[in-house]
C-alpha positions in Angstrom: 73.3 106.3 -55.4 75.8 108.9 -55.6 79.3 108.1 -54.4 81.0 110.6 -52.2 84.5 111.6 -53.0 86.9 110.0 -50.7 88.8 112.4 -48.5 92.4 112.0 -47.5 92.8 112.8 -43.9 96.4 113.6 -43.2 99.3 113.1 -45.6 99.8 110.2 -47.7 102.8 108.0 -46.7 105.2 107.1 -49.5 106.8 103.8 -48.6 109.8 104.3 -50.9 110.6 107.7 -49.4 110.3 106.6 -45.8 112.5 103.6 -46.5 115.2 105.8 -48.1 115.0 108.2 -45.1 115.3 105.4 -42.6 118.3 104.0 -44.5 120.0 107.4 -44.5 119.4 107.8 -40.8 120.9 104.4 -40.1 123.9 105.1 -42.4 124.6 108.4 -40.6 124.4 106.7 -37.2 126.8 104.1 -38.4 129.2 106.7 -39.7 129.0 108.6 -36.4 129.7 105.4 -34.4 132.6 104.5 -36.7 134.2 107.9 -36.4 133.9 107.8 -32.6 135.4 104.3 -32.6 138.3 105.5 -34.7 138.9 108.5 -32.5 138.9 106.2 -29.5 141.4 103.9 -31.1 143.6 106.8 -32.0 143.2 108.0 -28.5 142.2 111.5 -29.7 140.5 113.0 -26.7 138.3 115.9 -26.3 139.5 118.8 -24.2 137.3 117.8 -21.3 138.7 114.2 -21.4 142.2 115.5 -21.6 141.7 117.7 -18.6 140.3 114.8 -16.6 143.3 112.7 -17.5 145.7 115.5 -16.5 144.0 115.8 -13.1 144.3 112.0 -12.6 147.9 112.1 -13.6 148.7 114.8 -11.1 147.0 112.8 -8.4 149.1 109.8 -9.3 152.3 111.8 -9.2 151.5 113.0 -5.7 151.2 109.4 -4.6 154.5 108.4 -6.2 156.5 109.3 -3.1 154.2 107.2 -0.9 154.5 104.3 -3.3 158.3 104.6 -3.2 158.2 104.5 0.6 156.1 101.3 0.2 159.1 99.7 -1.6 161.1 100.2 1.5 158.6 98.3 3.6 159.5 95.1 5.3 156.3 93.4 4.2 156.7 91.5 0.9 153.1 91.9 -0.1 153.4 95.7 0.1 156.7 95.6 -1.8 155.1 93.5 -4.5 152.1 95.8 -4.9 154.2 98.9 -4.9 156.5 97.5 -7.6 153.5 96.8 -9.8 152.1 100.3 -9.2 155.4 102.0 -10.0 155.8 99.8 -13.1 152.4 100.9 -14.3 153.2 104.6 -13.6 156.5 104.4 -15.4 154.7 102.9 -18.4 152.1 105.6 -18.4 154.0 108.7 -17.3 157.7 107.8 -17.9 160.4 110.3 -17.2 158.8 112.2 -14.3 158.3 109.0 -12.3 161.8 107.7 -13.1 163.3 111.0 -11.9 161.3 110.7 -8.7 162.7 107.2 -8.2 166.2 108.5 -8.7 165.6 111.5 -6.4 164.3 109.3 -3.6 167.5 107.1 -3.8 165.3 104.1 -4.5 167.4 102.3 -7.1 169.5 100.4 -4.6 166.4 99.1 -2.9 165.0 98.0 -6.3 168.3 96.1 -6.9 168.0 94.5 -3.5 164.5 93.3 -4.3 165.7 91.8 -7.6 168.3 89.8 -5.7 165.9 88.5 -3.1 166.2 84.7 -3.3 163.2 83.8 -1.2 160.4 85.8 -2.8 160.5 85.2 -6.6 157.3 87.2 -7.2 158.9 90.3 -5.7 162.1 89.8 -7.6 160.1 89.5 -10.9 158.1 92.6 -10.2 161.2 94.6 -9.2 163.1 93.4 -12.3 160.1 94.4 -14.5 160.0 97.8 -12.8 163.7 98.4 -13.5 163.3 97.1 -17.0 160.6 99.6 -17.7 162.7 102.4 -16.2 165.7 101.5 -18.4 163.6 101.3 -21.5 163.3 105.1 -21.4 166.3 106.9 -22.7 167.5 108.5 -19.5 171.3 109.1 -18.9 170.6 110.2 -15.4 169.2 106.8 -14.6 172.1 105.0 -16.3 174.6 107.1 -14.4 172.9 106.5 -11.1 172.8 102.7 -11.7 176.5 102.7 -12.5 177.3 104.9 -9.5 175.6 102.6 -7.0 177.3 99.5 -8.6 174.1 98.2 -10.1 175.8 96.7 -13.2 178.1 94.5 -11.1 175.2 93.5 -8.9 173.0 92.5 -11.9 175.9 90.6 -13.5 176.5 88.7 -10.3 172.9 87.6 -10.4 173.4 86.3 -13.9 176.4 84.2 -12.9 174.4 82.0 -10.5 171.1 81.5 -12.4 168.5 79.4 -10.7 165.8 77.3 -12.4 162.9 79.1 -10.7 164.2 82.5 -11.5 164.3 82.3 -15.3 161.9 85.3 -15.6 164.2 87.4 -13.5 167.3 86.3 -15.4 165.7 87.3 -18.7 164.7 90.7 -17.4 168.2 91.3 -16.1 169.6 90.6 -19.5 167.2 93.1 -21.0 168.0 95.7 -18.4 171.8 95.3 -19.1 171.1 95.5 -22.9 169.0 98.7 -22.4 171.7 100.3 -20.3 174.3 99.4 -23.0 172.1 101.1 -25.6 170.9 98.2 -27.6 167.3 99.2 -27.6 167.9 102.7 -28.6 167.9 103.7 -32.3 
C-alpha cells in the first residue's frame, strides 16, 4: 500500500510566533492605557475636552449672579447651598468669580453670614467661602474688605469665641492671615 503524501491545508501555526505577537499586543495596550492614565493625571486635555470645559465654565459664570442673589435670601438652606456653590466656583475659576462677588457688593452679606450665631453650618460655609476668596492674591478684595470694616468685624468674632464655632474661628484666623499676606510668597 502506497501512502499518500499528507497535504497541509491552510498555513501552519507557529506557537512561539503567536505567543510573541500576543505578548506584543498586550504590551502595546498596556502602554497606551498607561499613557492615557498619565495624561489624565496631568490633566492634559484634548482640544475637544478643553472646548467642553470652557463652555461649562461660561455657563457657570452666567449663573454666578443668580448664586450671589441666593446668598441674600432669607432662607438658611438656600444661603448654605449658595455659599457652597460659590466656594466651589472660586476654587475652580478664581479671580473672575471673586471680582463678581465684589462687583455685586456681596462681601458685607458674607461677613453677616459668618457672624450668624444661630446657624453654625451657614457660618462655616460662609467663612470657607471668604477663606477661598482671600487665598487668591487680590488687592481689590483686600481693599474692599478693609473699606466695609470687615477686619474689625472678623476680629470681634475672635474676641468672643464659642465652643461650637471652633471651625469658624479657625477659618477667621486664616482669613486674617491671608489678608495680612502670610500665605503669599
